[in-house]
Each structure stands twice: as C-alpha cells, then as structure tokens.
C-alpha positions as CSV (number, residue, x, y, z in Angstrom):
1,M,178.7,-27.4,-103.5
2,S,177.8,-29.6,-106.0
3,E,179.0,-29.4,-109.4
4,P,177.9,-27.4,-112.1
5,I,175.9,-29.2,-114.5
6,K,177.5,-29.2,-117.7
7,I,174.9,-28.4,-121.0
8,V,175.0,-28.3,-124.8
9,L,172.8,-27.2,-127.2
10,A,172.0,-28.0,-130.4
11,D,169.8,-25.5,-133.2
12,D,170.4,-25.0,-136.5
13,H,169.1,-21.2,-135.7
14,S,171.8,-19.1,-134.7
15,L,169.8,-16.6,-132.9
16,F,167.6,-18.7,-130.8
17,R,171.3,-20.6,-129.8
18,E,172.7,-17.1,-128.9
19,G,169.1,-15.9,-126.5
20,I,169.3,-19.3,-124.7
21,L,173.3,-19.4,-124.5
22,L,172.5,-15.4,-122.6
23,V,169.4,-17.1,-120.6
24,L,172.0,-20.1,-119.5
25,K,175.6,-18.5,-119.1
26,K,174.0,-16.1,-116.0
27,E,173.1,-19.6,-113.8
28,K,175.8,-20.7,-111.2
29,S,174.5,-23.9,-111.4
30,I,175.3,-24.8,-115.6
31,V,177.9,-24.4,-117.4
32,I,178.0,-24.5,-121.3
33,A,180.3,-26.7,-123.0
34,G,179.2,-25.9,-126.8
35,E,176.5,-25.4,-129.0
36,A,176.3,-27.3,-132.5
37,A,173.9,-26.4,-135.9
38,D,172.9,-30.0,-136.5
39,G,172.5,-33.5,-135.7
40,D,176.3,-35.0,-136.7
41,A,177.8,-32.0,-135.0
42,L,175.9,-32.5,-131.6
43,L,177.0,-36.1,-131.7
44,Q,180.4,-35.5,-131.9
45,L,179.9,-32.6,-129.5
46,I,178.3,-35.0,-127.0
47,D,181.4,-37.6,-127.4
48,E,183.7,-34.9,-126.9
49,V,182.8,-32.9,-124.0
50,E,180.5,-35.6,-122.1
51,P,177.9,-33.0,-120.9
52,D,175.3,-34.0,-118.1
53,V,172.6,-32.6,-120.3
54,V,171.9,-31.9,-123.7
55,I,169.2,-28.9,-125.0
56,T,168.4,-30.0,-128.5
57,D,165.6,-28.6,-131.2
58,I,163.9,-31.8,-133.5
59,A,164.2,-30.3,-136.9
60,M,167.8,-29.9,-137.8
61,P,170.4,-30.8,-140.6
62,L,171.6,-33.9,-141.2
63,K,170.1,-35.8,-138.2
64,N,167.0,-35.0,-136.5
65,G,166.3,-34.5,-132.5
66,I,164.3,-37.8,-132.8
67,A,167.7,-39.7,-134.4
68,V,170.0,-38.1,-131.8
69,T,168.3,-39.1,-129.0
70,K,168.1,-42.3,-130.1
71,I,171.6,-43.2,-130.6
72,V,172.5,-41.0,-127.6
73,K,170.8,-43.0,-125.3
74,Q,171.9,-45.7,-126.3
75,Q,175.3,-45.0,-126.2
76,R,175.3,-43.5,-123.0
77,P,172.1,-43.3,-121.2
78,K,172.4,-40.9,-118.4
79,V,173.0,-38.3,-120.0
80,G,169.5,-36.4,-120.0
81,I,167.5,-34.7,-123.4
82,L,165.7,-32.6,-123.5
83,A,163.6,-31.1,-126.3
84,L,163.3,-27.6,-127.2
85,T,160.8,-27.0,-129.9
86,M,158.6,-25.1,-131.4
87,F,156.3,-28.0,-133.1
88,D,154.1,-29.0,-130.4
89,E,152.7,-32.0,-133.0
90,E,151.5,-34.9,-130.9
91,H,153.3,-37.8,-133.3
92,L,156.8,-35.7,-132.0
93,L,155.8,-35.9,-128.7
94,V,155.3,-39.3,-128.8
95,D,158.3,-40.3,-131.3
96,M,160.4,-38.1,-129.0
97,M,160.0,-39.5,-125.8
98,D,160.3,-42.4,-126.5
99,A,163.3,-42.3,-128.3
100,G,164.6,-42.0,-124.4
101,A,164.0,-37.8,-124.5
102,N,164.0,-36.6,-120.6
103,G,161.6,-33.7,-121.3
104,Y,160.2,-31.6,-124.3
105,L,159.2,-27.7,-123.8
106,L,158.4,-25.8,-126.2
107,K,160.4,-22.8,-127.2
108,S,157.8,-20.4,-125.7
109,S,157.9,-22.1,-122.9
110,K,159.2,-19.7,-119.8
111,K,162.8,-19.1,-117.8
112,E,162.3,-21.2,-115.3
113,E,160.5,-24.1,-116.5
114,L,163.1,-24.7,-118.6
115,L,165.3,-24.7,-115.4
116,T,163.5,-26.8,-113.7
117,A,163.7,-28.8,-116.4
118,I,167.3,-29.6,-116.9
119,Q,167.6,-29.9,-113.3
120,S,165.2,-32.9,-113.8
121,A,166.8,-34.1,-116.9
122,K,170.3,-34.4,-115.0
123,D,168.5,-36.7,-112.1
124,G,167.6,-38.7,-114.0
125,G,163.7,-37.6,-114.6
126,T,161.1,-36.3,-116.9
127,Y,159.5,-33.0,-117.7
128,F,156.8,-31.7,-120.0
129,C,156.3,-27.8,-119.6
130,E,152.6,-26.3,-118.6
131,Q,151.1,-27.2,-122.7
132,T,152.6,-30.6,-123.2
133,S,151.7,-32.0,-120.3
134,T,148.0,-30.5,-121.0
135,Q,148.9,-31.6,-124.0
136,L,149.9,-34.9,-123.1
137,S,147.2,-35.5,-120.8
138,K,144.1,-35.2,-123.8
139,M,145.7,-37.1,-125.8
140,I,145.9,-40.2,-123.2
141,A,142.2,-39.9,-122.5
142,A,141.4,-39.8,-125.8
143,T,143.1,-43.3,-126.5
144,K,142.2,-44.9,-122.8
145,A,141.5,-48.1,-122.4
146,G,140.0,-47.6,-119.2
147,Q,140.7,-51.1,-117.5
148,R,143.1,-51.6,-115.0
149,K,145.2,-54.5,-116.5
150,E,144.3,-56.8,-112.8
151,A,147.7,-59.9,-114.3
152,I,149.7,-57.2,-113.2
153,E,150.5,-57.3,-109.5
154,F,152.6,-53.9,-107.8
155,S,153.7,-53.6,-104.5
156,E,153.0,-51.3,-102.7
157,T,156.3,-49.7,-103.0
158,E,156.2,-50.2,-107.1
159,L,152.6,-48.0,-106.8
160,T,154.1,-45.3,-104.8
161,V,157.4,-45.2,-106.8
162,M,154.8,-45.4,-109.9
163,K,152.7,-42.3,-108.9
164,L,155.8,-40.3,-108.4
165,L,157.3,-41.2,-111.2
166,C,153.7,-40.0,-113.1
167,E,154.5,-36.4,-110.8
168,Q,158.0,-36.2,-112.3
169,Y,160.2,-36.8,-109.7
170,A,163.6,-37.1,-110.5
171,T,165.6,-40.6,-108.5
172,K,166.9,-38.5,-105.8
173,E,163.5,-36.9,-104.9
174,I,162.0,-40.0,-104.2
175,A,163.8,-41.8,-102.9
176,D,164.1,-38.7,-100.1
177,R,160.1,-39.2,-100.2
178,T,160.1,-42.2,-99.5
179,K,163.5,-43.2,-97.1
180,L,164.8,-45.9,-99.8
181,T,167.8,-45.6,-101.5
182,I,168.2,-44.2,-104.4
183,S,169.5,-47.6,-105.4
184,T,166.1,-48.9,-104.4
185,V,164.5,-46.5,-106.5
186,E,166.1,-47.2,-109.3
187,K,165.4,-51.3,-109.0
188,T,161.9,-50.3,-108.5
189,R,161.8,-48.2,-111.3
190,T,162.8,-51.2,-113.7
191,R,160.8,-53.2,-112.5
192,I,157.7,-51.2,-113.0
193,I,159.0,-50.3,-116.8
194,E,159.5,-54.1,-117.2
195,K,156.0,-55.4,-115.5
196,T,153.8,-52.3,-117.5
197,G,155.8,-53.2,-120.6
198,S,157.1,-49.4,-121.5
199,V,160.8,-48.7,-123.0
200,N,160.5,-45.7,-120.8
201,I,159.3,-43.8,-118.4
202,I,156.9,-42.2,-120.5
203,G,155.3,-45.3,-121.1
204,V,155.1,-45.6,-117.7
205,V,152.9,-42.4,-117.3
206,I,150.4,-43.4,-120.1
207,F,150.6,-47.2,-118.8
208,A,149.1,-45.7,-115.6
209,I,146.6,-43.1,-116.7
210,R,145.2,-45.8,-118.8
211,H,144.5,-48.3,-116.0
212,G,143.5,-46.2,-113.5
213,Y,147.0,-45.9,-111.4
214,F,147.8,-42.3,-112.5
215,K,144.8,-39.6,-112.3
216,P,146.8,-36.1,-113.7
C-alpha cells in the first residue's frame, strides 16, 4: 500500500482553507500536514514538514503564490505545486506555470479535478482544470507561429513522450504506457525541455502546439 500524499494548503481566507481541508481530510490517500495564511508562513511550513504537494492561492500577503513557487522549485524541485485560485487572467496562468507550478485550478473546479491534480503533481506531472485548459489552448492558438522548426530533430521516443506530456500524463504513467523505465522517461523529458528551449512542461506544451507536434 502506497504512503498517503502529504499536503500543505495556503490561502489567506480562513473559511476557504477550512472548506478545502474538510474535503481533503475525508480522503484516505491524503494527509494534511499544515496550513498557512501568507507566503512567508508557507515557506516556513514547507521547510518544517517537507510535503509532497503544495496547494496555494496566488494572491497572498507578504509573498504571493508565484514568488513562493519560484523559491520552492529552486530548493525542492520534486515538490508538486498546484495553484488554486479565483483568478483566470492569462498572465497569472503563464507566470505561475513559468515559475514551475505543476497545475492551475480555479476555485470553481470540481472536487474530482482537485484530487486528480494532487495525484498528478505528486507524480511529477501537470494538470489544468477544464476551464484553464481551454483558456490555454485559445491563448496558444492566438499567438501560434504555425511553422514547425525543422532544425530541431526528435527521436520517435521523444515525440511519443512529448505527446503524452502534452496530454498531462505523469512520469510513471508514461513509463507504463511506453514500456520505458521511469529513468528513461525522466531523461527523455529533460532532453525535450532542452531541445525546445523550455523551462518547464508548460513551455513544452506551448512549443508542441505552436509547431504542430500536438493538437489539443
């Protein structure tokens, strides 16, 4: 039996935190390791409890969710970070993902979406709720370059892994589907990020759509 996923939650609205915690505490696969009301408290909490996944709002006192994500991903790159926010502005979505977040959900998202996102973040994958996924596709389409970069050559394995990354599969899921080892998937993922000039998986998704390697 796998260990429960250790979660910390940050939001400056106590009633919202209590509501989310009430939902998550009912899940046997999740253990709540702590909560915070601002960015500084969240960083301290992460150092103390070493969670698997952080769920954070973007707009918070002292340090916002974007600033916290940048710091955490530099210090603890394997910690999964999910934005759970009421803001659907494009620049916040891009800034949060550029900071290294594993997913972006609106507070109107369904419980099932949050649980799926938590597992995905724990496994090193990415997740967008239905609304932000649609928004991301429209945003990319609006700025689409439309021409594939012929100078970049990808192996068949890289193309397969890229497609599965774009479809939001986590590393272990990709390994199971392709019969590759987890180590090979991780190395392939790193090569794809380097070849596309991306800083994270969201950059790979944008590249793949812009240059015709993936159609959402």
